[in-house]
C-alpha positions, 0 to 999 in steps of 0.5 A: 153557669147558674142553676135554677132550683125550684122553690122548696115545698112547705115543710110538714111542721107548719102544716101539722101545727096548724092542724093541731090549733084547728083541732083544739079550737074545734074541741073548745067549740063543742057544746058541753053537757050541762049538769042536771039539777041533781048532779049540781046539787050533789057536787055543791053538797060534797063541796060544802061537806068537805069544806066543813070537815077541812075547816074543823081539821085545820082549827084542830091542827092550829090549836095543836101547833100553838099549844103543843097538844091536841084540844080536849082536856081542861088544863092540868085536870088529870081527868079522863078526856072522854067526859070533856067534849064540851071543853074541846069545843070551848078550846076551839071556839074561844080564846086560850092561853098557852095551857089551854085555859079559855076566856070569851075574848082574846087578850094579852093573857089569852092570845091564842084562838079562837080557831072556829066560830061556834056555827062552824062547829055544827055537823052539816049533816046531822046538825049536832055540835057535840064530839065524841073523844076516844079514850087513850086505849080506844080505836077509831071506829070503822064507821059512824054511829050518829050518836054525836056530831064528830069523833075525835082521837086526841092521841093522834088528831084524827077527826071524822064526821059522825053521820050515818049515810053517804053523800047524795048521789055517791057511795062516799060515806060521810065518815070518810070525808 
């Protein structure tokens, strides 16, 4: 005797999978709120500022890796770092030897760098291109005073944009980027 069984009902797994796919497609089809011109400008501004700071921090770090110390002092000078912010810029924007002596063009005696183009050194907010180097016993300030383009701690490589104010449309201080 042969029993006839009814065909099995569809399981819930394929139905559930189909519902998930339809929901995803529906979400993708929803219109997105476009950004206002002010929001778009603010996002571009934030990105440009962050890129500028990270480019500079990357150059400082590459210099340290290749020379074993942070930039900022004329080699073997024994001079106070704070007075030589110009040397800091030169060491990043020119070719250097293993001791940090700089020349205009890289050659076999000065194979390192340049780490930055001169234009990349300019603070995009206040358009300044100088740096304040902290003394050995001086702490990083808690905010910007705007008296230089950058503030750099040659003891630990900490770098901040020295521009007073916040990124447009946000509460993020330039100093904290």
